[in-house]
Rosetta silent file (secondary structure, phi, psi, omega in degrees, C-alpha in Angstrom):
SEQUENCE: MSAVILALGGLLVLAVMFSPARRREQAAGELAAGDDSTQVLAHLGPTPTRCPAGGLEHLGDGFAGEVPRRTRETALERMRALTAARWLYPGRAGCTPEGGDAEVGLGSDGRVLWIVPATGRIPVVFSDSLAS
SCORE:     score description
SCORE:     0.000 S_00000001
   1 L     0.000  -43.162 -179.833  -63.673   50.292    5.324 S_00000001
   2 H   -66.785  -30.389  177.140  -60.520   48.202    5.837 S_00000001
   3 H   -64.880  -38.375  178.145  -58.451   51.427    5.927 S_00000001
   4 H   -65.800  -43.293  179.148  -60.613   52.663    8.816 S_00000001
   5 H   -63.071  -43.811  177.776  -60.129   49.381   10.682 S_00000001
   6 H   -62.965  -41.455  179.278  -56.371   49.541   10.111 S_00000001
   7 H   -63.973  -43.790  178.194  -56.270   53.159   11.274 S_00000001
   8 H   -64.239  -40.773  177.366  -58.246   52.343   14.424 S_00000001
   9 H   -62.236  -42.319  177.937  -55.992   49.364   15.099 S_00000001
  10 H   -63.056  -41.529  177.849  -52.928   51.562   14.673 S_00000001
  11 H   -64.024  -39.258  178.621  -54.342   54.157   17.059 S_00000001
  12 H   -63.613  -44.651  178.103  -55.074   51.455   19.618 S_00000001
  13 H   -61.081  -44.658  178.848  -51.509   50.132   19.391 S_00000001
  14 H   -62.655  -40.298  179.557  -50.124   53.653   19.794 S_00000001
  15 H   -62.225  -40.459  179.160  -52.399   54.302   22.767 S_00000001
  16 H   -69.384  -43.919 -177.571  -51.123   51.177   24.506 S_00000001
  17 H   -64.273  -32.776 -175.684  -47.473   51.894   23.668 S_00000001
  18 L  -110.506   19.205  179.602  -47.630   55.447   24.962 S_00000001
  19 L   -71.956  157.411  177.113  -50.021   54.938   27.869 S_00000001
  20 H   -57.120  -37.620 -179.982  -49.030   56.160   31.341 S_00000001
  21 H   -63.806  -41.972  179.938  -48.829   52.535   32.522 S_00000001
  22 H   -67.843  -42.129  177.624  -46.397   51.622   29.750 S_00000001
  23 H   -63.188  -40.269  178.757  -44.234   54.699   30.381 S_00000001
  24 H   -64.084  -43.776  178.948  -44.213   53.881   34.112 S_00000001
  25 H   -60.187  -44.435  179.306  -43.246   50.274   33.377 S_00000001
  26 H   -65.538  -42.549  179.463  -40.355   51.404   31.161 S_00000001
  27 H   -64.076  -41.951  178.679  -39.146   53.952   33.724 S_00000001
  28 H   -66.293  -33.776  178.231  -39.269   51.361   36.518 S_00000001
  29 H   -66.652  -18.166  178.240  -37.368   48.952   34.287 S_00000001
  30 L   -84.731  -11.072  179.003  -34.502   51.452   34.160 S_00000001
  31 L   -82.821  157.313  178.449  -34.054   51.296   37.935 S_00000001
  32 L  -137.258  153.408  174.501  -31.697   48.840   39.616 S_00000001
  33 L   -56.540  135.316 -178.108  -31.252   47.461   43.093 S_00000001
  34 L   100.322  -16.461  176.961  -28.972   49.829   44.980 S_00000001
  35 L   -63.414  150.508  178.261  -30.276   52.993   43.298 S_00000001
  36 E   -78.385  154.159 -179.868  -31.039   55.879   45.631 S_00000001
  37 H   -60.636  -25.990  177.043  -34.640   56.916   46.307 S_00000001
  38 H   -65.757  -31.622  176.033  -33.950   60.211   44.533 S_00000001
  39 H   -69.472  -36.632  176.875  -33.424   58.206   41.334 S_00000001
  40 H   -61.370  -47.810 -179.559  -36.770   56.503   41.899 S_00000001
  41 H   -63.055  -37.457  179.306  -38.447   59.884   42.252 S_00000001
  42 H   -67.859  -37.763 -178.364  -36.683   61.174   39.135 S_00000001
  43 H   -80.312  -43.751 -171.265  -37.737   58.166   37.046 S_00000001
  44 H  -104.559  -14.841  177.533  -41.241   57.505   38.354 S_00000001
  45 L   114.980  160.758 -172.680  -42.343   60.856   39.729 S_00000001
  46 L   -83.459   -0.375 -173.609  -42.555   62.710   43.014 S_00000001
  47 L  -126.373   64.291  174.575  -45.875   61.354   44.230 S_00000001
  48 L   -74.012  162.325  167.286  -45.765   57.647   44.992 S_00000001
  49 E   -81.812  113.318 -175.553  -48.252   56.057   47.319 S_00000001
  50 E   -89.205  123.658 -173.631  -45.974   55.623   50.321 S_00000001
  51 E  -125.015  148.889  173.337  -46.671   52.407   52.201 S_00000001
  52 E   -67.190  159.345 -178.093  -45.249   50.732   55.279 S_00000001
  53 L   -56.501  -52.136  175.849  -43.152   47.649   54.609 S_00000001
  54 L    49.523 -158.700  179.085  -45.832   45.354   56.032 S_00000001
  55 L   -75.498  144.734  177.856  -46.400   41.929   54.577 S_00000001
  56 L  -115.477   24.709 -177.762  -44.886   41.091   51.244 S_00000001
  57 H   -55.983  -33.011 -178.105  -46.964   37.975   50.638 S_00000001
  58 H   -64.342  -16.207  179.189  -48.213   39.419   47.375 S_00000001
  59 H   -86.716  -11.437 -176.187  -44.668   39.123   46.000 S_00000001
  60 L   -53.914  -39.254  179.832  -44.481   35.365   46.564 S_00000001
  61 L   -96.475    8.160 -174.536  -45.791   34.536   43.099 S_00000001
  62 L   -94.303    5.954  179.048  -44.079   37.509   41.494 S_00000001
  63 L   -86.332  152.901  177.582  -40.691   35.913   40.852 S_00000001
  64 L   -61.733  146.750 -176.540  -39.620   34.768   37.405 S_00000001
  65 L   -58.423  -29.428 -177.344  -40.348   31.105   36.753 S_00000001
  66 L   -81.515   -7.173  177.868  -36.671   30.205   36.375 S_00000001
  67 L   -75.430  120.582 -178.983  -35.803   31.445   39.887 S_00000001
  68 L   -58.860  149.032 -176.822  -35.417   28.324   42.048 S_00000001
  69 H   -55.973  -43.870 -179.043  -37.888   27.931   44.901 S_00000001
  70 H   -63.512  -39.848  177.727  -35.179   28.048   47.569 S_00000001
  71 H   -63.710  -42.446  177.467  -33.756   31.264   46.098 S_00000001
  72 H   -59.318  -47.562 -177.715  -37.258   32.796   46.108 S_00000001
  73 H   -62.118  -43.974  179.222  -37.817   31.842   49.735 S_00000001
  74 H   -64.216  -46.979 -179.574  -34.448   33.243   50.833 S_00000001
  75 H   -61.459  -45.209 -178.721  -34.913   36.450   48.857 S_00000001
  76 H   -64.107  -39.616  177.794  -38.454   36.961   50.156 S_00000001
  77 H   -62.580  -45.154  179.343  -37.341   36.368   53.747 S_00000001
  78 H   -69.293  -35.423  177.044  -34.525   38.919   53.404 S_00000001
  79 H   -61.914  -43.693  178.389  -36.845   41.351   51.607 S_00000001
  80 H   -60.155  -42.789 -176.174  -39.275   41.164   54.549 S_00000001
  81 H   -71.963  -33.530 -171.170  -36.459   41.784   57.031 S_00000001
  82 H  -102.119  -16.139 -177.659  -34.778   44.645   55.146 S_00000001
  83 L   -74.796  121.824  179.150  -37.640   46.549   53.477 S_00000001
  84 L   -96.739  -27.279 -178.850  -38.338   49.763   55.374 S_00000001
  85 E  -155.668  152.692  174.335  -40.878   51.237   52.928 S_00000001
  86 E  -121.321  136.967  174.774  -42.784   50.397   49.770 S_00000001
  87 E  -116.300  129.540  176.985  -43.658   52.912   47.116 S_00000001
  88 E  -112.126  139.656  175.345  -46.447   52.192   44.650 S_00000001
  89 E  -124.408  119.542   -5.840  -47.009   54.012   41.382 S_00000001
  90 L   -86.642  -12.229  178.557  -49.759   55.062   41.058 S_00000001
  91 L    70.165   45.325 -178.721  -51.247   53.061   43.926 S_00000001
  92 L   -62.608  -26.513 -179.484  -54.900   53.678   43.055 S_00000001
  93 L  -102.715   34.127 -178.371  -55.940   51.010   45.580 S_00000001
  94 L    70.812 -131.826 -176.271  -53.855   52.407   48.400 S_00000001
  95 L   -93.133   11.532  174.569  -51.093   50.053   49.506 S_00000001
  96 L  -102.301  111.468 -176.816  -52.502   47.026   47.700 S_00000001
  97 L   -64.809  138.913  174.912  -50.844   46.805   44.286 S_00000001
  98 L  -105.965  163.782  178.088  -53.133   46.435   41.298 S_00000001
  99 L   -51.939  128.057  178.745  -52.218   44.996   37.928 S_00000001
 100 L    92.326  -13.390  175.881  -49.770   47.297   36.186 S_00000001
 101 L   -66.582  144.326  169.847  -48.699   49.242   39.280 S_00000001
 102 E   -91.818  141.220 -178.854  -44.953   49.695   39.693 S_00000001
 103 E  -133.371  136.563 -178.982  -43.725   48.846   43.184 S_00000001
 104 E  -128.978  130.541  175.178  -40.381   49.669   44.780 S_00000001
 105 E  -101.881  127.185 -177.661  -39.040   48.335   48.073 S_00000001
 106 E  -112.559  142.800  174.563  -36.618   50.625   49.893 S_00000001
 107 L   -83.085  176.145 -178.742  -34.183   49.805   52.669 S_00000001
 108 L   -65.543  -18.504  177.691  -33.642   51.944   55.741 S_00000001
 109 L   -88.123    3.883  178.952  -30.806   53.718   53.882 S_00000001
 110 L    79.823   13.664  179.418  -33.223   54.892   51.163 S_00000001
 111 E  -101.622  150.557 -179.119  -31.784   52.561   48.540 S_00000001
 112 E   -68.897  126.328  173.629  -33.766   50.270   46.265 S_00000001
 113 E   -96.611  -40.090 -177.749  -33.863   46.660   47.461 S_00000001
 114 E  -154.951  159.258 -176.962  -36.330   45.332   44.915 S_00000001
 115 E  -141.469  141.822  168.070  -38.574   46.506   42.090 S_00000001
 116 E  -121.627   99.184 -175.721  -41.701   45.227   40.375 S_00000001
 117 L   -59.779  -33.586  177.631  -41.877   47.259   37.131 S_00000001
 118 L  -152.430  104.225 -178.553  -45.453   46.144   36.399 S_00000001
 119 L   -52.967  129.841  177.550  -47.415   44.129   38.940 S_00000001
 120 L    86.514  -11.036 -178.949  -48.821   40.968   37.410 S_00000001
 121 L  -124.623  -35.038 -177.276  -46.765   41.249   34.216 S_00000001
 122 L  -122.066  130.394 -176.183  -43.100   41.674   35.070 S_00000001
 123 L   -68.636  167.899  178.834  -41.422   39.671   37.823 S_00000001
 124 L   -61.427  133.766  173.123  -39.663   41.012   40.892 S_00000001
 125 E  -107.056  125.937 -176.619  -36.197   42.415   40.214 S_00000001
 126 E  -143.801  158.921  178.881  -33.925   42.039   43.216 S_00000001
 127 L   -70.016  143.789  176.215  -30.270   42.139   44.146 S_00000001
 128 H   -59.102  -27.087 -179.021  -28.382   38.846   44.171 S_00000001
 129 H   -65.821  -21.837  177.625  -27.345   39.694   47.732 S_00000001
 130 H   -76.016  -18.845 -176.216  -30.945   39.133   48.855 S_00000001
 131 H   -98.783    0.145 -177.920  -30.839   35.556   47.627 S_00000001
 132 L  -118.136    0.000    0.000  -27.650   34.494   49.386 S_00000001
């Protein structure tokens, strides 16, 4: 009986480790600010949910805890001004990110400004130039 429980536990761990959400999170984690949108498509796939820049209020609480408040405010203000498009993977709820969605903010030049590898779990990754 304990062997069955261990086997089921092992299968559950494997399912989580190799789930589409986990693979997406890892692929998004390989991206960096400044990467071209073609790299985003190569890493995350050709079919993002393409969203207008719109409000980025949902990112306000998405910064790492050690990022100073003033740095967050400056970065968020610059992100709002410079983001031309947002891509969500997979974007099941349209342009409203759900837990585990990867989100990428692109500038007008098609380059990555910021990334959220897994909404609700991994903080916003952004270029230092957005915070200064």
